[in-house]
N, C-alpha and C positions, 0 to 999 in steps of 0.2 A: 551501342546496345541495340539489339533487335527489337522490332515492334512487339513480338511475342514476350520478350523479357520486360519491356516497358509495361505491358498489360499486367504482368505478374507483380511488378512493383506497385502499380496503381492499386491493384487489389489488396496488397499488403497494407498500403497507406490507408485505404478506406476501412479495412477491417480493424486496423490499429486505432483509428479514430472512434469507431463504434465501441470498441473494447474500453477505451478511456471514458466515453460518455456513460457507459454502464457502471464503471467503477465509481465515478463521482456521484452518480445517483445513489449508490450504496452508502457513500459517506454522508450524503444529505439525509437519507432515511435514518441512519444510525444517530446522527446528531439530534433528530427529533426524538428518538428513543431516550438518549441521555437527558435531553431537556425535560421531557414530560413523563417518562416511564413507559415501559413496554405495554402496560395495560391501559394506557390513556391515548394511544395513537390509533389511527384507523386500521382496520384489519386489511384493507386493500394495500396499504403500504407494506405490511408484512408479506403479503402474497407477492407483491412486486419485487421485494428484496429476494425472496426465494427464487423467483424466475430469473432475475438478473444474475444470481450466483451461477445458475446452470448455464446461462448464455455466455458468461465470462469463461467458464470451463470449456465450452464448445469452441469459442473463438481461439482459445489457447491451443487446442488440438488441431483445429483447422489451419491456423497460421503456421504452426510448427511443421505440419505436413507440407504446406506450400513452400516453406523455406527450404526444407530438405530436398524437395523435388526440384526447386530452382537451382540449388547448388549442384545437385547430381546431374541434371539434364542440360542446364544452360551454361555451365562452366564460366561463372562471372569473373570479371577482372578484379584486381585486388581491392579497389575502392568499393565496388559493389559487394564483394564478399564480406568486407568489414561491416558494411551496412546490414547485410543479412545476419551476420553473427550478432550484431548489436540488437537487432529486432528479436532474434531468438532468445537472447538473455532477458530482454525487457519484458516480453510477453510472459515468460516464466515468473518474473517477479510480480507483474501485475496480477497474474492468477493467484499467486501466494498472498498478495494483499487482499484480494477478494476472499480467500479462505480465512484470513485473519479477521476481517470484518464479520464474516459469517460466524467465526468462533465467538466474537464479542456478543453477537446477537444470541447465540446459544447459551452463553453464560448468564445473560439477562433473563432468559427463560427459566433458569434454575434458581434465581434469587427470589426471596419472599420478604416483601413484595418486590416485583421486578423493576426496581428503580434505584438511582443513585441518591444517596442522602444529600440533602440541601447543603450541608457543610462542605461537601466535596465536589458538587456538581460543576461549579465554575472551573475548578482545576482540571477535572477530567475533560470538559469541553475544550479548554485551552490546549491541553495535550493532544486531543484528537484533531483540533484545528491546525496546530503546527505540523502534525504528521501529514495531514491532507495537503497542506501548502507545500511541504517537502516533495510529496509525490507530484503535485502539479508543476512545480518549478523544475524538477528533474525531467519531466516529460517535455516541457517547453524548451529546456536546454537542448534536448535531442532534436526537436522539430525546427527550432530557430537557430541552432548553432551557437547558443548563448552559454559560453563557458562559465561566466560568473554565476549563473543560476545553479549550475552543477556544483560548483565549489560551495555556494551558500548551503545547498542541501546537505552535502557531506559534513560541513562544519556544524550544522544544527542537530546532527544525530546525537552528539554528546549532550546537548541541551535537553532533548527528550528523555535520554537515559536518567539525567539528574531529576527531571520532573517526576518520573516514575518512582524513584527512590523517595523523594520528599513527600509525595502524596501518600504512598503506602505507609511511611513512618507516621504521618499525621493520622491516617486512618486507624492504625494500630493503637496509637496513643489515646485517641479520643473514643474509639469504639470497641476496644478490646472487651470481650465478654467477661463480665465479673463472675459469671457462673459457668457451668458446663452446658449452657443452652445450645443444642445442636444447630438450630436455625441461624443463630448469630455467628457461630463459627463457620458454618457453611457459606453464609453471605460474604464473610471476610475472605474466604478462600476464592470464591467466585470473583470478587472485586479485584483481588490480586491477579487473577487470570485475565480479566478485562484489561488491566493496565499493561500486563505483559504482552498481550496481543497488539495494543496500540504501539508499544515500544518496538515490536517487530515490524510493524508497518513502516516506521521510520527507518529501520534497518534496510528494508527492501527499497524504500525511496532512495537511500544512499547507493544501493546496488544499481538502480536505474541511472542515477547520476554518473556513476562510474562507467556504465555502458555508453552513455552519451559522450563522455570524454574519450572513450576508446574509439568511437566512430569518428569524432572530430579530429583527434590527434594521433590515434594509434597507440595511445599510452594505456596500459592495463594496470589499474590501481587496485585490483582485487587483492585482499589480504595484505595491503600496504598502508603505511601512514601517508596522509596527504602531504605531498612535497610542498616546498615553498612555491608561491604563485609564479615566480619568475622561472621556475624549473618546469612548469606545465606548458 
């Protein structure tokens, strides 16, 4: 690999690390919102959240352009090409996770009051925490070549799906409006949207894990059932 190509990969590594840092700051801020309610946290955190969302978008554009330029001009070998393709897939999924976190914040803004009821707060925090851990382990799998973390992430996607269904059923059972009060119905719809976006974060974590396995082993698991471990 040429020195010029080395520098390109170093730049991608650095930008990818910065993108991850921003993403997990978003998770931390959103956890504060779920814990305390949007109206109870510092305004500075909300401003930081908005700025981070824009920065994540810009990193996705910048890195995509760098990857395309590297492929077009440097003619990388097969192993380097697989790395670049994996990067390209992952930054797209990270950007979408950022969008989903932003969607959750937006639905909080629409609720009156902008908070999760105490009956459901722990469940939502748990669902958000598992989704964040899935993202983290999927990224570690890519960086450290840890196949087990990738498999753990893919297997946990179904757990988050089940959590979403159970929380929503409990929410409907306990908090279904007894009248046609618009605010209560609106809050229920927004709560459903919050859960849906958390579930999609888990889906994108699974996609990142699949990209990690593609880089490590050249196996493309997209749109496939996870094979037996001895077949990976």
